Steps between C-alpha positions, in 0.01 A plus 500: 500500500131468440563194285622307806209602721236264363717185507618586850144542622397176331788307654426650841134404483591153375747445783260634761217288362715187505609572854145579606368178347776276635516639854176347640579154365849507644377633834208258525728203443621522861192647664274806493631730235379841612598556860467284807161348577380311804533123459188308417340332804514164322851535361601164648243318284633635172707276280861591447748364255715222643845602606755341273855520623760432237834436662804326363572157637862484611710215363214365293694458177827379645700422809571776747819694445807372678661759721862425575546635849691371799296334772407713798751497783439262789494687828555287807315678777414373847144379544250757620441518874220293644190703559338454837147637508418723794356306790410554863690293754344457844765269643700776664198701617344228714669464842 
């Protein structure tokens, strides 16, 4: 059992050292790595990488797909009622 102790300790230290060395770089990629800090007063003057949005262009390499579907039904409905805005009529109030 003692023969496995030294390699286990070495592997544990190696894994912990790798994790300890890689954690700050990974955390600092998106911001402050060790806890939350107050934003810098001139944060708006700092350069940031340009935002690149990669989105597929639909129907760029060919015509759009043909969907064989029946046309929508035609509903014959009466026209909507005429809207009369509210008004004040004084013709019946004056005598």
